[in-house]
N, C-alpha and C positions, 0 to 999 in steps of 0.2 A: 304860625310858621309859614313862610312864603312857599309858593309852588316850587321855586327854584331849589330851595333847600330840601323840600320833600322829595323831589325827583333825584337830587344828588344822593340822599340817604338810600333811596331805593336802588340806585345804580351801584353804590358802594356795597350794599348788602348782596345784590346779585353777583357782583364781582367777587365778593368774599366766598359765596357758595360755590361759584364756578372754580375759583382757585383751590378751594378745599377739596372739591371732587377731583381736580386734576392731580393734586398731590397725594391722593390716596394710593398707597402702594399695593401692587399685585405681587404676591409672593410665589416664587418658583423654587422647586427642589434643585439642589446642586448636582446637575448631571452634565457630562460631556457630550457634545454633539460631534462625534468624530467624522460624520458624513456631511456636516455643514460648517462653513467657516464662521467666524465670529460676527462678521458683518451681516451675514444671512440670518443668523440667530437674532441679532438685534433688530433687523427688519421685521421678523416675525413677531417679536415682542412689542414693537411699536404698533403693529397692526392689531395685536391682541388688546393693547391698551385702548386703542380707539374703539374697538368693538365693545369692550367692557363699559366705556363711557356711554355708549348707545344702548347697552343692555345692562342696566345697573344691577339686576339680580345675578349677574355673572361674576361679581366681585368674589363671591364664593362659588366654586365650581359645582357644589352640591345643589345649589338653587338655580343654576343656569338653565333657562328655558329655551334659549336660542341654540340650535344644534351646531351651527357654524362656529359660534363663539366658544361653545363647550369643547368642540373637537380641537380647536386651536389651543385652548388651555391644556387639554390632555396631552397634545403633542409637545408642549413646552414644559410639561411636568408642573403645572400650576398646583400649588399646595392646597389641600383640602383644609377646611376649618378644623377637622379632627387632628391635623398635624400642626396647626398654628396654635391651638389651645390644648393644653394637657389636662386630661381629667385625672383626678386623684381618687375619685370614688364613683362607681357606676354600678347599676343593677340591670340585669337583663329583663326586659318587659315580660310579663306573664302572657302566654299564648291564650287568647280568649277562647273559651269553650265553644261559643257560637261559631267562631271561625273554623275550629277543628271540625265541627259537625258539617260545615259546608265545604270542607276540604279547601278552605280559602288560604291563600298566601298573598304576600304583598309587602308594601313598605310605607312608611310615613316619614315625611320631612317636616321637622318642627324647628322653630327658631325661638331663642330666648336671650335674655341679657345675663351677663356674668358680672355679679357684684364684686366689689373689691375683696370681700372675704371668700370669694370662690363659689358661693352659692348661686343658684339660677332663679330667675323670676321672669314675669311677663311672657309666659309660654304661649305660643300661638302655632297652630298647625298650618303649615304652608300647603301641603299636598298629601293626600292619602290615596293610594292605588291598590287594587286587588284583582286577583284572578281566582276563579273557583274551578276546582277539578282540572287545573292547568289548561283552561280554555282561554286563549288569548283573543283580543288584546287586553291590557290592563284597563280597568275602569275605575272611576272615582268611587271611593267608599270611605266609610267612617268606622269600620269594624275594629280597627286597631288603635283608634285615636285615644280612647280612654286609658288603655294600658300604656301607651307611649307617654302621655302627659304625666301619669303617676311615676313612671321611671325617670322621666326628664327632671321632675321636681327634686329627685334625690341625687342628681348629678352634682359633683363638686369639682371645681377646677383650681389649678394653681394660677392665681392672678397676681402677677408682680406689680401690676399697675394700681395706682390709687383711684383710678377712674373706672366707671362701669363700662364694660364692653357690650355694645349694642348689637342686637339682631344676629346672633351667632347661630348658624344652622347646624342641625344634627340629623342624620338619617338612621332610622331604626328599620331593620328588615325582618320579615317573618317568613320562614320556609319550613314546610313539613319534612320530616325525615322520610326517606324512601319507603321504609317499612310501614309508615303511617298512611301512605298514599296507595290507593287501590289501582295498580297499573292495569288491571283488567278493564277499567273504565275507558281506556284509551280508544279501544275499538268498539265501544258500546253501540249496539244496533246493527253491527255488521257480522254476518255469520262466518264461521271458519271456512265454509265452502266457497263463499265469495272472495275471501282473502286469498285462498289457494288458487282460485281461477285468475285473480288479478296477477299473481306471480307468474302463472303460465302464460298469460297474454303478453306481459312485459318481456319475458324471456324469449317468446316467439315473435316479438315485435308485431303482434296482432292489435294494432292501435284502434281499429274500428270496433273490435269486440270490447276493448278496454273502455272505449267511449260509451258504449251501450251499457256496460256494467256500472260505470259511474253514474249514468243517468237513472239507473234503476234503484239507487239508494237515496235516503234522505240527506238533506244538507249536512255536511260535516267536512272537516279538513281533508279526510281521506277521499271523499267524493270529488272535491275540487282538485286534489292532487292528481287523481287518475285522469280527470278531464283535461287538466293542464298538460300532462304527459302525452295524452292522445292528440290534443290540438297541436302541440309543438312538433310532434313527429308526423303529423298530417299536413305540415307546412301552413299552419294557421297561427303565426306568432302573436298577432294582436289579440286573438281569443285566448291563447295559452297564457299570456302574461296576466290577463284579467282573472283567469281561473287560479293561477298560482298566488296572486294577491289575496284572493278569497281564502285559499288554503292557509296562507300565512297568518291571517287574522283569526283563524279558528283553531290553528294547530298546536296541540300540547306536546307533540313528539319531537324531541330535540334533533333526532337524526333527520327526519323529514324537513324540519324547519331549516336546517343548514342547506339541504339540497334545494329547497324552494327558494331561499334567498339567493343562492348561487344562480339559479335559472332566471329569476326576476332581473337580477343585475345584468346578466348577459343579454337577455332579450331587450331590456331598457336601452342598453348601449347600441345594440343593432338597430333598434327602431327609433332611437333618438327621442325617447319619451321619459327620460329620467325625472324631469320636474314633477311628473304625476306620481312617482314612486319613491321620492327622496326619503320618505320616512323609514324605508327599509334600512337606511344607513344610520339610523339613530343609535343603534347598538351594533357594533361589529366585533366578531370573535375570531376571525380567521384572516390569514394573509390575503386570500382571494377576495374576501368581502371588502377589506380595506383597499386593495388594489382596484377592484371594479368600482367601488364608491368614488375613488380618486379619479379614475378614467371618465366615469359618467359626469362628475362635477366639472372636470376640465372641458368636457364636450359641450356643456351648457354655459361655459365662460366663467365659471366660479373657481378662480385660481386659488383663493384662500382655502376653501374647503378641500379642493383637490390636493393641494400641497399637504394639508394636515393628514388626510387619509394615506397618501403615498409615503409620508414619513413614518407613519405607524406601520404600514406594510413592510417597509425596510427593516424596522426594528424586529418585527415578528418573523421575518424571513430567516431561515437558518440553512446554510449549506448550499444554497442555489446561487452561485456566483453570477450566472447569466441574468437572473432576475434582479440581483443587486445592481448590476450595470444598467439595466433598463430603468430601474427606480431612481437611481442617482442622476441619470441623464434627464429624466422627466422632471425631477425636483429642481435641478439646476436651470432647466428651460423656463421655469416660472418666475425667476428672479425679477426680471424687468416688468412683467405683468404685475407682480406683487408691489413693486415700487409705485406703479400707477394706481393700484388699489389703495395704497396708503395715502397718496396725495388726494385721492377722491374722498376718503374717509375724513381726512383732516379738514378739507375745504367745506364739508357738509356738517362739521361739528360746531 
């Protein structure tokens, strides 16, 4: 075969693969965007399509490792694999006894093929993450893998297609009931006397004493939380944000976690250092978190992430008409910047 025909076949094959990727549909739930016009929604979907082409694991939102692409998908109500494919039989994985002994919780994302008869095969673990005694952050682990694979092999789906559906992801989560978790461990190693003193210092705004108290205890999220509060109120914001970041990475207390995230996002915006703390926005649970993640993203020139966070903040906001107006104005102000982002994504693809 001549070199010309060899090159032609390679070219046609690559063209076929590219066209096949381009035609792969991203599925969205049917929701109305009452605060966005149709052109704006289409612009966001076009951007999301380009992002998914660059981050192939984001075709399914469950496996999406790129925070920006995942946030845009969430904003547009991208369908999860669990809603694209209907399971007609499933079993809850057994909670491993070793995991219970360690007070371990976590999740496993697995992928498999769905055969024409609805059974699953080719099971592969994509990611397994755990925490022990609710000490964050999540770490790679294999504690739940065996239980998940056993449960996944028993899954059965309604497959109306005659073809095998490849690489379908599924997430299994493991969480202990509150009564199974010893909440007394939260303040392990810290005496009630020191906890009472900290409350007094905070109430009296005695930040120097709180700083000394924090320095007197071993490393824990409480220690860094106290040091962060002291530094913030002693007008040392650069030191405060570092302490709060350490507290967030160690903290199992949901109340303190929310306060710490709020403080990190505010300080990051004031100091213009969001790029170093962007992982704080990987999971957002409040209007303020989405709003400040949006504002921080816009500050560093990321209109795509900024718009996604601000849209989510608008959805979560209830009853605050003044904030609604601020959010809609901010979202609308990004339209032209997003058009430029789309053009840049298309030219680099």
